[in-house]
SENUPA-30785 format. One record per residue (C-alpha): residue number from 1; residue in three letters; x, y, z. Coordinates in steps of 0.25 Angstrom, whole numbers, plus 5000, padded with zeros to 4 digits. Layout:
<nr:NUM&rest:ala&c1:X&c2:Y&c3:Z>
...
This chain:
<nr:1&rest:met&c1:4921&c2:4544&c3:4771>
<nr:2&rest:pro&c1:4935&c2:4544&c3:4776>
<nr:3&rest:glu&c1:4930&c2:4544&c3:4791>
<nr:4&rest:lys&c1:4919&c2:4535&c3:4797>
<nr:5&rest:ile&c1:4907&c2:4543&c3:4800>
<nr:6&rest:asp&c1:4906&c2:4537&c3:4814>
<nr:7&rest:asp&c1:4919&c2:4544&c3:4817>
<nr:8&rest:leu&c1:4914&c2:4557&c3:4812>
<nr:9&rest:ile&c1:4900&c2:4558&c3:4817>
<nr:10&rest:pro&c1:4896&c2:4551&c3:4830>
<nr:11&rest:thr&c1:4882&c2:4545&c3:4832>
<nr:12&rest:ala&c1:4871&c2:4553&c3:4837>
<nr:13&rest:lys&c1:4871&c2:4544&c3:4850>
<nr:14&rest:glu&c1:4886&c2:4547&c3:4852>
<nr:15&rest:val&c1:4883&c2:4562&c3:4851>
<nr:16&rest:gln&c1:4872&c2:4561&c3:4861>
<nr:17&rest:val&c1:4881&c2:4554&c3:4870>
<nr:18&rest:gln&c1:4892&c2:4564&c3:4869>
<nr:19&rest:ala&c1:4882&c2:4576&c3:4871>
<nr:20&rest:ala&c1:4876&c2:4569&c3:4883>
<nr:21&rest:leu&c1:4890&c2:4568&c3:4889>
<nr:22&rest:lys&c1:4893&c2:4582&c3:4886>
<nr:23&rest:glu&c1:4880&c2:4587&c3:4892>
<nr:24&rest:ala&c1:4882&c2:4578&c3:4905>
<nr:25&rest:glu&c1:4897&c2:4584&c3:4906>
<nr:26&rest:lys&c1:4891&c2:4598&c3:4905>
<nr:27&rest:ala&c1:4880&c2:4595&c3:4915>
<nr:28&rest:asp&c1:4891&c2:4589&c3:4925>
<nr:29&rest:gln&c1:4900&c2:4601&c3:4923>
<nr:30&rest:asp&c1:4887&c2:4610&c3:4926>
<nr:31&rest:ala&c1:4884&c2:4602&c3:4938>
<nr:32&rest:arg&c1:4898&c2:4604&c3:4944>
<nr:33&rest:arg&c1:4898&c2:4619&c3:4941>
<nr:34&rest:leu&c1:4885&c2:4620&c3:4948>
<nr:35&rest:val&c1:4890&c2:4612&c3:4960>
<nr:36&rest:ala&c1:4902&c2:4621&c3:4961>
<nr:37&rest:ala&c1:4894&c2:4634&c3:4960>
<nr:38&rest:glu&c1:4885&c2:4629&c3:4971>
<nr:39&rest:ala&c1:4897&c2:4626&c3:4980>
<nr:40&rest:glu&c1:4903&c2:4639&c3:4977>
<nr:41&rest:lys&c1:4890&c2:4646&c3:4980>
<nr:42&rest:arg&c1:4888&c2:4638&c3:4993>
<nr:43&rest:ala&c1:4903&c2:4642&c3:4997>
<nr:44&rest:leu&c1:4900&c2:4657&c3:4994>
<nr:45&rest:ile&c1:4887&c2:4657&c3:5002>
<nr:46&rest:asp&c1:4894&c2:4650&c3:5014>
<nr:47&rest:lys&c1:4905&c2:4661&c3:5013>
<nr:48&rest:leu&c1:4894&c2:4672&c3:5013>
<nr:49&rest:arg&c1:4888&c2:4666&c3:5025>
<nr:50&rest:glu&c1:4901&c2:4669&c3:5033>
<nr:51&rest:pro&c1:4905&c2:4682&c3:5038>
<nr:52&rest:ser&c1:4913&c2:4691&c3:5028>
<nr:53&rest:gly&c1:4925&c2:4692&c3:5037>
<nr:54&rest:leu&c1:4925&c2:4707&c3:5036>
<nr:55&rest:thr&c1:4927&c2:4716&c3:5048>
<nr:56&rest:glu&c1:4916&c2:4726&c3:5052>
<nr:57&rest:asp&c1:4925&c2:4737&c3:5047>
<nr:58&rest:glu&c1:4927&c2:4730&c3:5033>
<nr:59&rest:lys&c1:4912&c2:4728&c3:5032>
<nr:60&rest:val&c1:4909&c2:4743&c3:5035>
<nr:61&rest:lys&c1:4920&c2:4747&c3:5025>
<nr:62&rest:leu&c1:4914&c2:4738&c3:5015>
<nr:63&rest:ala&c1:4900&c2:4743&c3:5017>
<nr:64&rest:ala&c1:4905&c2:4758&c3:5016>
<nr:65&rest:thr&c1:4912&c2:4755&c3:5003>
<nr:66&rest:val&c1:4899&c2:4748&c3:4997>
<nr:67&rest:ile&c1:4890&c2:4759&c3:5002>
<nr:68&rest:gln&c1:4899&c2:4771&c3:4997>
<nr:69&rest:arg&c1:4901&c2:4764&c3:4983>
<nr:70&rest:ala&c1:4886&c2:4763&c3:4982>
<nr:71&rest:val&c1:4884&c2:4778&c3:4986>
<nr:72&rest:arg&c1:4894&c2:4782&c3:4976>
<nr:73&rest:asn&c1:4886&c2:4775&c3:4966>
<nr:74&rest:gly&c1:4873&c2:4783&c3:4970>
<nr:75&rest:leu&c1:4867&c2:4771&c3:4977>
<nr:76&rest:thr&c1:4858&c2:4771&c3:4989>
<nr:77&rest:glu&c1:4859&c2:4756&c3:4992>
<nr:78&rest:val&c1:4869&c2:4745&c3:4988>
<nr:79&rest:gln&c1:4867&c2:4730&c3:4987>
<nr:80&rest:val&c1:4879&c2:4725&c3:4996>
<nr:81&rest:tyr&c1:4877&c2:4710&c3:4996>
<nr:82&rest:arg&c1:4868&c2:4699&c3:4989>
<nr:83&rest:phe&c1:4868&c2:4685&c3:4995>
<nr:84&rest:pro&c1:4861&c2:4672&c3:4993>
<nr:85&rest:asn&c1:4849&c2:4670&c3:5002>
<nr:86&rest:ser&c1:4856&c2:4658&c3:5008>
<nr:87&rest:leu&c1:4864&c2:4667&c3:5017>
<nr:88&rest:cys&c1:4851&c2:4670&c3:5025>
<nr:89&rest:thr&c1:4847&c2:4659&c3:5035>
<nr:90&rest:asp&c1:4833&c2:4659&c3:5029>
<nr:91&rest:lys&c1:4838&c2:4661&c3:5014>
<nr:92&rest:gly&c1:4832&c2:4675&c3:5014>
<nr:93&rest:arg&c1:4818&c2:4673&c3:5018>
<nr:94&rest:ala&c1:4818&c2:4683&c3:5029>
<nr:95&rest:ile&c1:4824&c2:4694&c3:5020>
<nr:96&rest:asn&c1:4814&c2:4691&c3:5009>
<nr:97&rest:gln&c1:4803&c2:4691&c3:5019>
<nr:98&rest:gln&c1:4809&c2:4704&c3:5026>
<nr:99&rest:glu&c1:4807&c2:4697&c3:5039>
<nr:100&rest:arg&c1:4812&c2:4704&c3:5052>
<nr:101&rest:gly&c1:4826&c2:4698&c3:5056>
<nr:102&rest:trp&c1:4830&c2:4694&c3:5042>
<nr:103&rest:glu&c1:4844&c2:4699&c3:5045>
<nr:104&rest:lys&c1:4845&c2:4687&c3:5054>
<nr:105&rest:thr&c1:4845&c2:4677&c3:5042>
<nr:106&rest:leu&c1:4858&c2:4683&c3:5036>
<nr:107&rest:thr&c1:4871&c2:4676&c3:5036>
<nr:108&rest:gly&c1:4885&c2:4679&c3:5032>
<nr:109&rest:met&c1:4888&c2:4692&c3:5023>
<nr:110&rest:ala&c1:4873&c2:4695&c3:5023>
<nr:111&rest:gln&c1:4872&c2:4696&c3:5038>
<nr:112&rest:glu&c1:4886&c2:4704&c3:5039>
<nr:113&rest:ile&c1:4880&c2:4714&c3:5029>
<nr:114&rest:tyr&c1:4868&c2:4716&c3:5037>
<nr:115&rest:gln&c1:4876&c2:4717&c3:5050>
<nr:116&rest:leu&c1:4885&c2:4728&c3:5044>
<nr:117&rest:trp&c1:4872&c2:4735&c3:5040>
<nr:118&rest:phe&c1:4866&c2:4734&c3:5053>
<nr:119&rest:asp&c1:4879&c2:4738&c3:5061>
<nr:120&rest:tyr&c1:4884&c2:4749&c3:5052>
<nr:121&rest:leu&c1:4875&c2:4753&c3:5041>
<nr:122&rest:lys&c1:4861&c2:4753&c3:5047>
<nr:123&rest:pro&c1:4865&c2:4763&c3:5057>
<nr:124&rest:arg&c1:4869&c2:4773&c3:5046>
<nr:125&rest:gly&c1:4856&c2:4772&c3:5039>
<nr:126&rest:tyr&c1:4859&c2:4761&c3:5029>
<nr:127&rest:arg&c1:4848&c2:4751&c3:5025>
<nr:128&rest:ile&c1:4850&c2:4736&c3:5021>
<nr:129&rest:gln&c1:4841&c2:4727&c3:5013>
<nr:130&rest:tyr&c1:4842&c2:4712&c3:5011>
<nr:131&rest:gln&c1:4833&c2:4708&c3:5000>
<nr:132&rest:ile&c1:4831&c2:4695&c3:4992>
<nr:133&rest:val&c1:4835&c2:4699&c3:4978>
<nr:134&rest:asp&c1:4832&c2:4686&c3:4970>
<nr:135&rest:phe&c1:4822&c2:4675&c3:4971>
<nr:136&rest:pro&c1:4827&c2:4663&c3:4963>
<nr:137&rest:gly&c1:4816&c2:4653&c3:4962>
<nr:138&rest:gly&c1:4807&c2:4662&c3:4970>
<nr:139&rest:ile&c1:4815&c2:4661&c3:4983>
<nr:140&rest:pro&c1:4824&c2:4671&c3:4989>
<nr:141&rest:gly&c1:4838&c2:4672&c3:4983>
<nr:142&rest:asp&c1:4849&c2:4682&c3:4985>
<nr:143&rest:ile&c1:4848&c2:4693&c3:4995>
<nr:144&rest:ser&c1:4853&c2:4707&c3:4993>
<nr:145&rest:ile&c1:4858&c2:4717&c3:5003>
<nr:146&rest:val&c1:4857&c2:4731&c3:5000>
<nr:147&rest:ile&c1:4862&c2:4743&c3:5009>
<nr:148&rest:ala&c1:4854&c2:4756&c3:5007>
<nr:149&rest:trp&c1:4856&c2:4770&c3:5011>
<nr:150&rest:gly&c1:4846&c2:4778&c3:5002>
<nr:151&rest:asp&c1:4832&c2:4781&c3:5004>
């Protein structure tokens, strides 16, 4: 043989070491991605806790646009927002239990939408529904906001 077999084929132990190093490198990259994704999620949730920055007029126009589009599509309700339960001061417990005063647990955008409905849409006969839409691990997860005008 012109070349040494040791130069062509590593030992099983060497291959195991290389595979373990690759696996550790992959796990490290996955962990870094997970940390970055969690940081991004926390930043987004923090942003959603803040007011939208829209004027009352802009909010009303946006609501009118969403409702008109839904009506053109033959709908009698429309989901206008979905948000993580962490935007509620009680993580959605009062909404899930349909407790009186649940709206006081809302923060940020979720609270702004409720206030917009209360001030402008409710007097015009629109209904609003906040509902837990998933239960990861058996606990309340995301919450949906639906505006309705049909029967």
